[in-house]
C-alpha positions, -999 to 999 in steps of 0.1 A, spaced: -303 -162 373 -294 -125 378 -301 -100 351 -271 -79 340 -268 -44 351 -267 -18 324 -242 9 324 -255 45 326 -266 57 292 -276 91 280 -307 93 260 -316 120 236 -335 137 264 -303 138 285 -316 114 312 -293 86 325 -308 54 336 -298 22 353 -316 -11 356 -315 -32 388 -324 -67 396 -353 -72 421 -327 -82 447 -307 -50 443 -338 -29 445 -349 -46 477 -315 -40 493 -316 -3 483 -352 0 497 -342 -16 530 -312 8 533 -334 38 527 -360 26 552 -333 19 578 -318 54 573 -352 71 575 -360 52 607 -327 62 623 -334 98 613 -369 98 629 -356 81 661 -328 107 665 -353 135 660 -377 121 685 -349 116 710 -339 153 707 -374 166 708 -383 170 744 -418 184 749 -430 193 783 -462 202 802 -458 222 834 -479 243 857 -466 274 874 -480 299 899 -466 332 887 -469 358 915 -468 389 893 -484 402 861 -461 394 831 -458 399 794 -456 369 771 -452 377 734 -472 409 730 -498 403 757 -498 412 794 -511 384 815 -523 387 852 -506 369 880 -519 334 886 -515 298 877 -506 289 842 -500 257 822 -471 260 798 -467 233 772 -443 225 744 -445 198 718 -482 195 715 -482 213 681 -445 216 675 -414 220 697 -410 255 684 -445 265 696 -453 271 733 -488 272 746 -495 294 776 -529 288 792 -544 303 824 -557 277 848 -593 290 844 -589 285 806 -599 321 798 -566 330 783 -546 308 759 -518 320 737 -493 304 714 -457 317 712 -428 308 690 -397 298 709 -361 288 699 -341 261 715 -315 272 740 -290 253 762 -281 219 748 -253 211 773 -260 192 805 -296 185 816 -312 213 837 -311 206 874 -343 225 881 -374 236 863 -372 273 858 -391 302 843 -368 332 836 -383 367 833 -365 399 823 -375 425 849 -375 460 834 -390 489 854 -422 475 868 -427 449 841 -418 412 839 -412 396 804 -412 358 801 -379 350 785 -368 314 790 -380 281 802 -358 253 814 -373 219 824 -356 196 849 -336 168 832 -341 183 797 -309 193 779 -327 218 757 -348 247 770 -370 272 751 -362 309 747 -387 335 736 -376 363 713 -374 398 728 -408 414 719 -412 449 705 -428 460 738 -398 447 758 -373 464 735 -392 497 738 -393 495 776 -356 486 777 -347 517 757 -361 540 784 -354 521 816 -325 501 831 -331 463 832 -328 446 866 -315 412 870 -335 383 856 -362 369 879 -361 331 881 -390 310 894 -376 275 903 -390 241 911 -425 248 899 
């Protein structure tokens, strides 16, 4: 036998309440669980972390640090998709950078590191990973903005197929 549902009532404290049968409660709980599961699976499908290695042939600036030419591991998704880890192959230099999503259209055809080249300096700007729809873009650092005020920016330098 099903219990009757009560209509909302306002108590002296101003709170409204409803009573449900156990069956109604279980249906609502299943719906909430299903919705939460779909939300998580959609977020996981959109979150595309990556782990790549690149041999960068010139000194470059990432964030506010100048890093020497050499082999680097660049990783996203280990801590958060918004955090990039840049680590030298010898493990002596590790830094974490915040990055925003960029792109979002068709999947990238190549893995690319994009650097702004201003004067004699290279600034890491963007990372695209082959077959990923969304890349990562670093904000323009204070150092890059200051250099850009005094010198003309050349074309972006792109390292492909790392």
